[in-house]
RODO-2510 file (C-alpha; in nm, 4 decimals, decimal comma):
residues 372
     n   res          X          Y          Z
     1     m    -4,6623     3,2688    -2,2212
     2     v    -4,9352     3,2591    -1,9686
     3     l    -4,9656     3,6186    -1,8394
     4     q    -5,0348     3,6874    -1,4743
     5     s    -5,4008     3,7485    -1,3857
     6     l    -5,5063     4,0961    -1,4023
     7     k    -5,5688     4,1225    -1,0327
     8     n    -5,1899     4,0847    -1,0071
     9     c    -5,1057     4,3348    -1,2791
    10     f    -5,1572     4,7097    -1,3216
    11     w    -5,2624     4,7839    -1,6689
    12     l    -5,2970     5,1488    -1,7681
    13     p    -5,4265     5,2005    -2,1209
    14     c    -5,2049     5,5058    -2,1691
    15     i    -4,8932     5,2938    -2,1077
    16     l    -4,9532     5,1045    -2,4329
    17     r    -5,0501     5,3991    -2,6526
    18     a    -4,9092     5,7181    -2,5095
    19     p    -4,5642     5,8837    -2,5579
    20     k    -4,2751     5,7696    -2,3425
    21     a    -4,3297     6,0469    -2,1013
    22     c    -4,6593     5,8884    -1,9930
    23     f    -4,4780     5,5569    -1,9597
    24     w    -4,2079     5,7027    -1,7245
    25     s    -4,4664     5,8991    -1,5186
    26     t    -4,6659     5,5932    -1,4063
    27     a    -4,4506     5,5490    -1,1037
    28     s    -4,1795     5,7160    -0,8979
    29     g    -3,8703     5,5564    -0,7526
    30     g    -3,9215     5,2106    -0,9178
    31     l    -4,1196     5,0370    -1,1905
    32     i    -4,1870     4,6666    -1,2610
    33     i    -4,2691     4,5885    -1,6252
    34     q    -4,3311     4,2628    -1,7966
    35     s    -4,3139     4,1829    -2,1685
    36     v    -4,6137     4,0346    -2,3400
    37     s    -4,3785     3,8912    -2,6138
    38     n    -4,1952     3,5637    -2,6173
    39     d    -3,9596     3,6803    -2,8971
    40     v    -3,5999     3,6873    -2,7829
    41     y    -3,5036     3,9680    -3,0164
    42     q    -3,7838     4,1887    -2,9131
    43     n    -3,7037     4,1311    -2,5408
    44     l    -3,3371     4,1946    -2,5723
    45     a    -3,4273     4,5186    -2,7733
    46     v    -3,6361     4,6361    -2,4750
    47     e    -3,3188     4,6062    -2,2547
    48     d    -3,1300     4,8225    -2,5052
    49     w    -3,4092     5,0762    -2,5235
    50     i    -3,4476     5,1265    -2,1432
    51     h    -3,0702     5,1402    -2,1010
    52     d    -3,0459     5,4048    -2,3740
    53     h    -3,3572     5,6141    -2,2949
    54     m    -3,4594     5,5926    -1,9315
    55     d    -3,3526     5,8408    -1,6623
    56     l    -3,2466     5,5790    -1,4105
    57     e    -3,1689     5,8579    -1,1683
    58     k    -3,5387     5,8935    -1,1140
    59     q    -3,6585     5,5394    -1,1516
    60     q    -3,5100     5,1917    -1,1152
    61     v    -3,6655     4,9269    -1,3306
    62     l    -3,7266     4,5571    -1,2976
    63     f    -3,7916     4,3977    -1,6361
    64     l    -3,9554     4,0553    -1,6407
    65     w    -3,9636     3,8471    -1,9697
    66     r    -3,9824     3,4930    -2,1052
    67     n    -3,8779     3,3629    -2,4430
    68     s    -3,9792     3,0898    -2,6780
    69     p    -3,6817     2,8312    -2,7460
    70     a    -3,3632     3,0338    -2,8045
    71     v    -2,9930     3,0047    -2,7306
    72     v    -2,8406     3,3570    -2,6196
    73     i    -2,4711     3,4009    -2,6322
    74     g    -2,2680     3,6780    -2,4601
    75     r    -2,1298     3,9774    -2,6421
    76     h    -1,7774     3,8434    -2,6854
    77     q    -1,8586     3,4666    -2,7625
    78     n    -1,8251     3,2334    -3,0585
    79     p    -2,1411     3,0611    -3,1527
    80     w    -1,9608     2,7736    -3,3219
    81     q    -1,7647     2,7202    -2,9983
    82     e    -2,0783     2,7499    -2,7792
    83     c    -2,3539     2,5634    -2,9339
    84     n    -2,4668     2,3068    -3,1900
    85     l    -2,5730     2,5361    -3,4789
    86     r    -2,6897     2,2474    -3,6957
    87     l    -2,9217     2,1212    -3,4234
    88     l    -3,0552     2,4762    -3,3677
    89     r    -3,1453     2,5038    -3,7362
    90     q    -3,3177     2,1546    -3,7377
    91     k    -3,5315     2,2452    -3,4234
    92     n    -3,6023     2,6021    -3,5407
    93     i    -3,4455     2,7435    -3,2178
    94     k    -3,3283     3,1007    -3,2461
    95     l    -2,9760     3,2130    -3,1838
    96     a    -2,9333     3,5569    -3,0395
    97     r    -2,6321     3,7728    -2,9161
    98     r    -2,6886     3,9983    -2,6282
    99     r    -2,5030     4,3213    -2,5597
   100     s    -2,3806     4,1990    -2,2176
   101     g    -2,0765     3,9753    -2,1478
   102     g    -2,0975     3,6375    -1,9741
   103     g    -2,1761     3,2922    -2,0999
   104     t    -2,4361     3,1155    -2,3145
   105     v    -2,7772     3,0160    -2,1925
   106     y    -3,0748     2,8302    -2,3176
   107     h    -3,4149     2,9950    -2,2948
   108     d    -3,7685     2,8482    -2,3255
   109     l    -4,0989     2,9263    -2,1468
   110     g    -3,9743     2,7349    -1,8433
   111     n    -3,7031     2,9909    -1,7910
   112     i    -3,7753     3,3301    -1,6238
   113     n    -3,5552     3,6265    -1,7251
   114     l    -3,4946     3,9201    -1,4975
   115     t    -3,3296     4,2544    -1,5805
   116     f    -3,2487     4,5069    -1,3011
   117     f    -3,1827     4,8477    -1,4355
   118     t    -3,0072     5,1181    -1,2202
   119     t    -2,7614     5,3984    -1,2526
   120     r    -2,4042     5,2720    -1,2768
   121     k    -2,3377     5,4146    -0,9247
   122     k    -2,6189     5,2018    -0,7677
   123     y    -2,5292     4,8914    -0,9679
   124     e    -2,5116     4,5885    -0,7325
   125     r    -2,5592     4,2494    -0,8781
   126     m    -2,5188     4,0643    -0,5407
   127     e    -2,8041     4,2460    -0,3837
   128     n    -3,0172     4,1630    -0,6830
   129     l    -2,9500     3,7967    -0,6497
   130     k    -3,0041     3,8021    -0,2791
   131     l    -3,3389     3,9611    -0,3612
   132     v    -3,4319     3,6627    -0,5836
   133     v    -3,3237     3,4221    -0,3167
   134     k    -3,5416     3,5976    -0,0533
   135     a    -3,8378     3,5775    -0,2891
   136     l    -3,7807     3,1985    -0,3395
   137     k    -3,7538     3,1462     0,0333
   138     a    -4,0658     3,3484     0,0856
   139     l    -4,2548     3,1027    -0,1337
   140     r    -4,0746     2,7702    -0,0022
   141     p    -3,8723     2,8299     0,3185
   142     l    -3,7072     2,5012     0,2945
   143     l    -3,5633     2,5487    -0,0408
   144     d    -3,1750     2,5338    -0,0192
   145     v    -3,0809     2,8187    -0,2392
   146     h    -2,7912     3,0604    -0,2114
   147     v    -2,5722     3,2964    -0,4138
   148     t    -2,2170     3,2165    -0,4940
   149     d    -1,9093     3,4449    -0,5257
   150     r    -1,9430     3,4004    -0,9073
   151     y    -2,2947     3,5533    -0,8848
   152     d    -2,4627     3,2223    -0,9658
   153     i    -2,7581     3,0866    -0,7644
   154     l    -2,7246     2,7269    -0,6534
   155     l    -2,9861     2,4869    -0,5519
   156     d    -2,8809     2,2076    -0,2865
   157     r    -2,5405     2,3615    -0,3004
   158     q    -2,4499     2,2002    -0,6370
   159     y    -2,7078     2,2680    -0,9050
   160     k    -2,7004     2,5908    -1,1001
   161     i    -3,0447     2,7567    -1,1445
   162     s    -2,9398     3,0908    -1,2401
   163     g    -2,6578     3,2515    -1,4499
   164     t    -2,5837     3,6186    -1,4459
   165     a    -2,4435     3,8860    -1,6865
   166     a    -2,4234     4,2710    -1,6998
   167     k    -2,3828     4,5690    -1,9202
   168     l    -2,2226     4,8754    -1,7608
   169     g    -2,2697     5,2060    -1,9474
   170     r    -2,1225     5,5498    -1,8759
   171     t    -2,4140     5,6360    -1,6442
   172     s    -2,6647     5,3604    -1,6752
   173     a    -2,6292     4,9758    -1,5997
   174     y    -2,8249     4,6564    -1,6053
   175     h    -2,7787     4,3202    -1,4494
   176     h    -2,9773     4,0347    -1,5980
   177     c    -3,0107     3,6775    -1,4769
   178     t    -3,2007     3,3658    -1,5688
   179     l    -3,4026     3,1347    -1,3490
   180     l    -3,4631     2,7645    -1,4253
   181     c    -3,8097     2,6846    -1,3271
   182     n    -3,9192     2,4177    -1,5531
   183     a    -3,7019     2,4344    -1,8719
   184     d    -3,6499     2,1415    -2,1031
   185     k    -3,3140     2,0084    -1,9778
   186     f    -3,2677     1,7559    -2,2631
   187     v    -3,2884     2,0243    -2,5212
   188     l    -3,0686     2,2534    -2,3119
   189     s    -2,7867     1,9970    -2,2754
   190     s    -2,8132     1,9008    -2,6483
   191     v    -2,7938     2,2538    -2,7956
   192     l    -2,5227     2,3782    -2,5682
   193     k    -2,2782     2,1122    -2,6777
   194     s    -2,0677     2,2259    -2,9686
   195     p    -1,9812     1,9413    -3,2187
   196     y    -1,7313     2,1554    -3,4133
   197     k    -1,3699     2,0412    -3,4093
   198     g    -1,0361     2,2305    -3,4510
   199     l    -1,1655     2,5734    -3,3448
   200     k    -0,9153     2,8025    -3,1854
   201     s    -1,0470     3,1341    -3,0480
   202     n    -0,9869     3,3942    -2,7813
   203     a    -1,3616     3,4341    -2,7406
   204     t    -1,5092     3,4272    -2,3768
   205     p    -1,5892     3,0535    -2,3196
   206     s    -1,8829     2,9405    -2,1066
   207     v    -1,8205     2,7543    -1,7920
   208     p    -2,0111     2,4201    -1,7862
   209     a    -2,2270     2,3446    -1,4794
   210     s    -2,4814     2,0951    -1,3525
   211     v    -2,8339     2,2425    -1,3684
   212     k    -3,1585     2,1570    -1,2036
   213     n    -3,5109     2,3145    -1,2332
   214     l    -3,6986     2,4440    -0,9330
   215     f    -3,9951     2,2285    -1,0350
   216     e    -3,7845     1,9248    -0,9891
   217     e    -3,7358     2,0226    -0,6194
   218     d    -4,0949     2,1223    -0,5748
   219     p    -4,3565     2,0283    -0,8420
   220     s    -4,6143     2,2773    -0,6938
   221     l    -4,3985     2,5738    -0,8022
   222     t    -4,4837     2,7425    -1,1256
   223     s    -4,3170     3,0041    -1,3198
   224     d    -4,6004     3,2451    -1,2594
   225     m    -4,5787     3,2083    -0,8789
   226     i    -4,2036     3,2619    -0,8834
   227     l    -4,2223     3,5678    -1,1121
   228     d    -4,4907     3,7144    -0,8865
   229     a    -4,2864     3,6440    -0,5739
   230     i    -3,9926     3,8277    -0,7181
   231     a    -4,1953     4,1256    -0,8207
   232     k    -4,3400     4,1415    -0,4724
   233     e    -4,0063     4,1268    -0,3148
   234     y    -3,8656     4,3974    -0,5536
   235     a    -4,1691     4,6248    -0,4691
   236     v    -4,1044     4,5823    -0,0878
   237     q    -3,7427     4,6632    -0,1133
   238     h    -3,7955     4,9731    -0,3392
   239     q    -4,1123     5,0795    -0,1435
   240     i    -4,3366     5,0781    -0,4360
   241     d    -4,6833     4,9303    -0,5246
   242     h    -4,6756     4,5754    -0,6344
   243     h    -4,7944     4,6622    -0,9807
   244     i    -4,6725     4,4893    -1,2889
   245     t    -4,7068     4,6950    -1,6047
   246     l    -4,7554     4,4902    -1,9244
   247     i    -4,5722     4,6237    -2,2239
   248     n    -4,5660     4,5268    -2,5991
   249     p    -4,2132     4,5349    -2,7211
   250     a    -4,3290     4,6018    -3,0880
   251     d    -4,5221     4,9145    -2,9853
   252     e    -4,3359     5,2152    -3,1459
   253     t    -4,5673     5,4651    -2,9735
   254     l    -4,4541     5,3326    -2,6430
   255     l    -4,0861     5,2688    -2,7346
   256     p    -3,9931     5,4852    -3,0225
   257     g    -3,7159     5,3291    -3,2390
   258     i    -3,7638     4,9805    -3,0948
   259     s    -3,8233     4,8172    -3,4349
   260     d    -3,4809     4,9290    -3,5535
   261     k    -3,3151     4,7836    -3,2450
   262     t    -3,4942     4,4565    -3,2940
   263     k    -3,4099     4,4261    -3,6533
   264     e    -3,0303     4,4906    -3,5638
   265     l    -3,0210     4,2110    -3,3154
   266     q    -3,1554     3,9749    -3,5915
   267     t    -2,9062     4,0584    -3,8555
   268     w    -2,6327     3,7997    -3,9535
   269     e    -2,3785     4,0842    -3,9012
   270     w    -2,4656     4,1099    -3,5326
   271     v    -2,5338     3,7473    -3,4483
   272     y    -2,2360     3,5960    -3,6321
   273     g    -2,0293     3,8761    -3,7656
   274     k    -1,9540     4,0130    -3,4183
   275     t    -1,7695     3,6931    -3,3333
   276     p    -1,4074     3,7533    -3,2222
   277     q    -1,1508     3,6306    -3,4776
   278     f    -1,0920     3,2599    -3,4750
   279     s    -0,9210     2,9923    -3,6726
   280     v    -1,0258     2,6324    -3,7867
   281     s    -0,7657     2,3706    -3,8269
   282     t    -0,9102     2,0222    -3,8777
   283     c    -0,8860     1,6983    -4,0953
   284     l    -1,1791     1,5854    -4,2875
   285     n    -1,1920     1,2099    -4,3052
   286     m    -1,3782     1,1557    -4,6371
   287     a    -1,4907     0,8085    -4,7188
   288     h    -1,4534     0,7639    -5,0954
   289     k    -1,5160     0,4346    -5,2658
   290     d    -1,2907     0,1699    -5,0760
   291     s    -1,0705     0,4258    -4,9078
   292     v    -1,0729     0,6972    -4,6567
   293     l    -0,9214     1,0359    -4,7752
   294     d    -0,7629     1,2695    -4,5162
   295     v    -0,8048     1,6357    -4,6199
   296     k    -0,6594     1,9051    -4,4068
   297     v    -0,8396     2,2269    -4,3829
   298     n    -0,7134     2,5562    -4,2319
   299     m    -0,9087     2,8749    -4,2215
   300     d    -0,8955     3,2213    -4,0508
   301     v    -1,2466     3,3763    -3,9830
   302     k    -1,2731     3,7423    -3,9044
   303     h    -1,5996     3,9222    -3,8611
   304     g    -1,7747     3,5933    -3,9440
   305     r    -1,6020     3,5787    -4,2927
   306     i    -1,3305     3,3597    -4,4146
   307     e    -1,0225     3,5588    -4,4447
   308     v    -0,7641     3,2785    -4,5217
   309     c    -0,8573     2,9316    -4,6635
   310     n    -0,6335     2,6412    -4,7264
   311     i    -0,7557     2,2993    -4,8371
   312     d    -0,4838     2,0320    -4,8669
   313     l    -0,6084     1,7912    -5,1250
   314     p    -0,4184     1,4985    -5,2818
   315     e    -0,2665     1,5883    -5,6187
   316     q    -0,4978     1,5368    -5,9141
   317     w    -0,8040     1,4722    -5,6965
   318     l    -0,9546     1,7750    -5,8481
   319     p    -0,8525     1,9854    -6,1471
   320     p    -0,6178     2,2647    -6,0254
   321     g    -0,8498     2,5292    -6,1784
   322     l    -1,1566     2,3973    -5,9977
   323     y    -0,9729     2,3747    -5,6677
   324     s    -0,8276     2,7394    -5,7112
   325     e    -1,1850     2,8611    -5,7871
   326     l    -1,3203     2,6963    -5,4754
   327     v    -1,0552     2,8509    -5,2525
   328     k    -1,0998     3,1901    -5,4293
   329     s    -1,4787     3,1845    -5,3893
   330     l    -1,4632     3,0797    -5,0088
   331     t    -1,2161     3,3575    -4,9339
   332     g    -1,4071     3,6679    -4,8219
   333     s    -1,7393     3,4830    -4,8023
   334     k    -1,9466     3,4284    -4,4787
   335     f    -1,8482     3,1282    -4,2724
   336     c    -2,1902     2,9956    -4,3261
   337     p    -2,3521     2,6707    -4,4650
   338     n    -2,6154     2,8549    -4,6697
   339     e    -2,3715     3,0993    -4,8488
   340     t    -2,1147     2,8065    -4,9035
   341     t    -2,3909     2,5818    -5,0591
   342     t    -2,4751     2,8622    -5,2979
   343     l    -2,1176     2,9113    -5,3887
   344     v    -2,0355     2,5495    -5,4504
   345     t    -2,3574     2,4942    -5,6453
   346     t    -2,2572     2,7866    -5,8872
   347     l    -1,9141     2,6349    -5,9364
   348     l    -2,0515     2,3023    -5,9980
   349     r    -2,2282     2,4524    -6,3083
   350     v    -1,8925     2,5222    -6,4720
   351     c    -1,7561     2,1825    -6,3706
   352     p    -1,6679     1,9432    -6,6496
   353     q    -1,9432     1,6940    -6,7157
   354     d    -1,7790     1,3974    -6,5485
   355     n    -1,9558     1,1722    -6,3028
   356     e    -1,6452     1,0835    -6,1042
   357     l    -1,5450     1,4466    -6,0744
   358     h    -1,8965     1,5502    -5,9665
   359     s    -1,8858     1,2717    -5,6906
   360     r    -1,5581     1,3957    -5,5573
   361     w    -1,6683     1,7570    -5,5671
   362     s    -1,9888     1,6785    -5,3912
   363     l    -1,8160     1,4868    -5,1230
   364     l    -1,5645     1,7718    -5,0516
   365     c    -1,8334     2,0367    -5,0458
   366     e    -2,0665     1,8379    -4,8139
   367     n    -1,7693     1,8119    -4,5632
   368     m    -1,6774     2,1720    -4,5925
   369     i    -2,0377     2,2841    -4,5335
   370     r    -2,0530     2,0441    -4,2250
   371     l    -1,7687     2,2472    -4,0733
   372     m    -1,9945     2,5451    -4,0471
***
């Protein structure tokens, strides 16, 4: 990420090294901070930390951040339903689950992320989005941007340039939104298209929308210009100096306990295990020699683990003992290609040394792994 020039930022050495008391005492009424990290887990952890630790009665906060390529799903979403996990793995794009609700978004360095922290009583997402629109209009008065009743920002009345989500705590709240400046739309559309069939879930689904970058409308706009304009408008509305404090989300002296929050957000148990219960009911069309074999698969998945597993194989296609061991091993295991690969490799070692049997076994296992 290209940081704003120091003439547009306010850097106090004590902010990076002193206890949190010094951090909060740098301003009164409002604070604008920007992350120097592009790591999605670190930046989401900063949101959690501020929500949990800051006295928002004394200070409201605007948090500015950008991520390297990542897909971020809402708290109550199903990643298999929302994105192409195989493609994410191939492209080394991170998957993260945030603590707020809402839909799935794609982040890269052409995408600005804004988080508005207030007390729950002062929480007002419409006003925040109007602030963003006002900042954009200050930069380019002819831009046709407006906020919808669904709390999206549209460009030219039809293209979504900002999605929104929120977390409401007992006394604190935050509202965060994205802003498409110059994101890779080809990657965005590719990774946010699920290839998985036969999934049934009560998880919150994303609402598809046509998107457009602000850069496409006006190539002279840059992410830094837009970010700075939003910071300035926030400063004006909160009657504070236009100072952006840079923070390092890995600094434990500044944010005690932040490392634990970051680690938790990276765990399989959080990213996948928090998925609402779902089922898979599909038919595998497996080409074997000169025929196509139809194999029905039904699974129930809870907390990301296979709770019930049924595979309807033709009689005698696999030895009954081997089939039973496969179902037994899958039941209770993670709905995860890596874990399933390990399981089937272990089972193959005890499989009779028969080339035809090995061929059938490998074909079935490859197709099962592809489901995940």
